[in-house]
N, C-alpha and C positions, 0 to 999 in steps of 0.2 A: 158889702163888697166895697173894695177900695177903688177910688177913681184912678185915672192915669197918673196924676201928679203924686198921689200917695204911693203908688207902686214904684215910681221913679225914686222917691225919697227912701223907700225901704231898700231898693236895689243898691242905691249909693251907700247906705249905711252898712249893708251886708258886705259890699266890696271893701269898705274901710275896715270892717272887723276882720275879714279874711286876710287882708294885707297885714294888719297889725299882729294877728296870730302867727302867720307864716313868715313874717319878716325876721323874727327873732330865732336864731338857731337853737337856743335853749328850749324855747317853747315847742319847736318842731320835734325835738328829741323827746320831750315830755309827752306830746300828743301822740306820736306815732311809735316811738321806741319803748316808752314805758309800758304800754299794754302788752307788748311781746315779752318783755322782761318779766312782768308780773305774772303773765300766763305760765311761763316756764317755771317760775319760782313756786307758784301755787300748785302747779301740777306735779312737780317732782318733790317738793319739800313738804307740802301739806298733804299727808296721807295717813289713813287709819289702818293700812295693811300692816301685818305683823310678819316679818321674815327674819331669819338669822338671829334669833333670840339667843344671847349667850347663856349657856347651860353649864352648871357645875355639878360634877358627879362624885358622890361618895359611895363606893362599892365595898361593902363589908363581906359580901359573899364570894366574890372573885371566882365565879364559875362561868361556864360557857353560856348558861342561861342569862346571867346578869349582864354579860357582855353583849348578848344578842338583844337585850332590852335597850341598852345604850345605843346600839346600832340602829334599832327601830326608831328611836327618838331623833336620830340625826340623819335618817335616810332621805327625808325630804329637805326642803329649804327653810323649815320652821325653826330648827334649833341648830346650833353649832357648839362644840365643846370648848368652853372657855377655861376649863381647868378641872382637875380631879385630885382626890386625896383620900387617905384613910381616916383622916381626922375630921369629925363634924365641925370643929371650931373653924377650920379653914373655909368651910361652906358659909358659916355665919359671917366671917370676915369678907368673903367675896360678895355676899349680898349687901353688907354694910357699905363697902367701898364702891359698889356699882359696877364691879367687873363682871358680875353675873346677875341676870334678871330672874332666873329660875334655877333651883337646885333640887336634885333628887338624891335620896338616901336609900340604898338597897341594903336591907338587914341581912345578917347571917342566916343561913337556912332558906334563903329565897328559892333556890332551885329545888330543894327538898320539898318545901311546902307546895310549890307549883306542881311537881310531879305527883304528889299525894292528893292534889285537889283540895287542900285544906284552906285555900284562900291566902295566897302569898300577899304580903303587905309591902307597899312602897310609899315612902314619904315624899311628897312634893311640896317644896317651899317656893313661894312666889314673892318677888318684890312688888308691893302694892303701891309704890310711889306714883306710877302712871297707871291709873285704873283701867284704861282701855287695853294697854299692852298686857297688864296682869290678867285681865279677864280672858282675853283671847288666848294668851299663852297657856293659861291654866286649862282652858278647854281643849287645846291641842294636846297637851301632855296627858290629860285624863283619858281622852279618846284613844290615843296611841297605846297607852298602858293597858286599857281595857281590851283593845283589839289583840294586843300581844298575849294577854292572859287567856283569852278565849281560844286563840289559835294554838297555844302551847298545851292547853288542856284538852285539845282535840274536839272542841265543841264547834261543829261546822253548821249544824242546823239550829238556828236560833228562833225558828218559828215565824219570823217576819223577814221578808226580802225587801229591804229598804233601799229605794233608789231615789235620789234627790236631783232636782234640776232647778237652777236659778234662771228665771225669765229676765229678759231685757239686759242683764249683765251677767252672762254665764260664768265669767272668771271671778266675779265678786270683787272687781278691782275698784278701789276708791277713786282712782284717776278717771275712770270712765264715768263715775258719778259726779266728780268734782269739776271736770273741765267745762261741761255745759253751764254749770252754775257760775263759773268764773266770768262768763260773758255778762251776766247781770251785775256782778260786783264791779267789773271794770267800766261798763257803760255808765253806771251811776257815778263812779269816782271821777271819770273824765268830764262828765256833764256838770257835776258840782264844781270841780276845780275851775273850769273855764267860765262858768256863768256866775259863780259866787263872787268873783272878783270884777265882773264886768262894769257895773254901775259905780262901784267904789273906785275903780281905777280912773274912770272918767272924772270923778269928783276930785281925786287927789292930783290929777294932772291939770285940773282947771278947765277941761274941755266940756264938762257938763253944762256950765253956764252958756257956752256957745250953742249947745244943743237946745237949751231951754228957750233961747231967743229965736230959734229957727222955726219954720212952720211945722216941724215934725211933732206928732202927737205921742202920748204915752204908749198907746198900743203899737204904733209904728216903731217906736224905739225898742219895745219889747221884742217885736218881730226881728228887727235888725240885730238884736243881741242873741237871739235864740237860733235863727236859721243857720248861721255859720257853724255854731257848735253842734247843731243837729247833723249837719253834713259831715263834720269831722267824726262825730260819734258813729255814724253809719259806715264811714270808711274803716274805723276801728272794728266795728262789727264784722265786716267782710274779712279783715285781716285775721281776727281771732277764729272765725269759722273755718277759714282756709287752713290755719294751723291745726285746729282740732281735727279736721278731716285728713289732711296730708301727713302731719307729723305724729299725732296721737292715734290716728286710725280709728276715729270715732265718727261713723257716718250719721248723716241726718236722715232718720228713718221716717220722719213725718213731713208735713207740708212746709216747704221753704217760704211760700207766700204767707202762711200763718206766722212763721217766725219773723218775717220782715215787718208785717203789720203790727204785731205785738211789740216788737223792738222799737218801732217808731213811737207808738203810744207811750211805752215805758220811758223812752228818751225824753219825750215832752214832759212827763211827770217829774223826771229828774231835773230837767232844765227849769221847770217852774219852781222847784224847791231851791235851786241855786239862785234864781233871780230874787226870790223872796228874801233869802239871806243877804243878797247884795243890797236890797233896798233898806234893810234895817241895820246895816253895818256902816260905820263911819270911816274905818280904815281897812286896808287889805289884810292886816294882821288879825283884826277882829273878825272879818269875814272868813278867813282861813280857819280860825279856831271854832267859829260857829258851824262851819261846814263839817268838821270832824265830830263836833258834838251831835250832829244829826247822822253822819255816816256810820259811825261805829255802832250805835244802838240798832240802826236799821239792818246792818249785816248780822249782828248777834240774834236779832229777832226774825231773821229771814228763813232759817232752816239751812243756811249754808254750812255752818259748823256743827250745829246740834239739831236733831230732828225736832220739829215743832211739837209733835205729840208727846215728847218727853218733858216738855216745859210745864210749870205750874199752870193751872187753869186760867189765872189772871193774865199771864203773859201769852198764853195761847189765844185768848180773846184779843189781846193787844196787837198780835201779828196780823189780824184781819185788816188793820189800818195801814199796813206796811206794803207798799207796792213791790218791794224787792221780793217778799215772800211769794206773791202771786206770779211774778215774772219767773222766778226760779222754778216754780211748778210747771209753768208753760214751757220753758226752754228744756228742762229735763224730760218732760213728756214728749216734746217734738223730737229731740235727739234720740232718746232711748226707747220710747214706746210707740212711736209712729203717730202721734196725735195730729189732728187737723183742727179746723175751725169749730167743728161740732164738739170737740173735747175741751176747748179752752174758752168757750164763750163766757163762763162765769168769771174766771180770773181776768180775762180781757176786759169785761165790763167793769170790774172793780178798778182796774188800773186806769181805764178811760175816765171814770168818774173822779178819781183822785187827780188825774192830770188836769181835767177841766177846772176843778176846784182850786188847785194850787196856782194855775196860770191866772185865773180870775183874781185870786187873792194877791198875787205878786203885782199884777197890773194896778189893782185898786190901791195897794199900799204905795206904789210908786207915785200915783197921782196925788195921794194924800200927803206923802212925805216930801215931794219935790215941788209940785205946783202950788 
């Protein structure tokens, strides 16, 4: 426990740090405006949903049945006609130039074979440059064509009445899945940016020497550097959650208290990593580069962009040491699945252990490198 004098020193340092952060208009824009901008960009621009795929049609049959198949493909919002022709070379050029992502070629006699139930053939060509779009679009086209063939052949009893339902995300919207995870990305980014430069800035401005000759200890200096950033990160958390609920209509189905507690622990882990970078860097440029050297692999190995279970076994094991991975599981579970403390204790325990370890390491490194 700190005595009264230590508490006064920490409060004075916290006030100094808050004034220094909020005094600069550019810093205020970065701290409070950047999370909103990044949330909007990530939510609208980063999506795995596939809609309005450009489709090129080569119809050699030119019958009511072939036109009905084209109408079936464009009935929803999955495909739109980007062009049509009688020449297959036009389809190849459209795929080569990128003006079409999917092409279908309906051969002569399509309607005749369909009526005779001889198995009418349709060729589907997919631009595989984007593997995700190609896989999803190919699945859409295949299912629509199969449904069309069964309906036209008069096959109504297929033996199985298949009814699917997606839990937690009924519309299968990538935005519903991504927005909660963006909380983890932005909290870590803001915590790293503000703390990785903390000690280095004092060293470059020459004020670190003044702190060293003052009665303040290494632990008190670490507290004075982390508390203001933690407060700002919690304000950003509130802003992001309000936007997620009111703008993107993604309710918090789980425990708000569990979200708050896990966010505080996660912020402490991020602050500890930022402070450690600050203690091993000599210049702000070096600290900034080191921050991104840590941030980018942490995001890649978190499950934010790619599911962890699809990674090679070595990298799956490596993600266990990544606090971002555990926090994304927590925040997605709380937002989408209604999780509470009973569901997050394992991930919360892992983040707590990492936060304690990295805060201890950054403080020890500060004492060794400065004093």
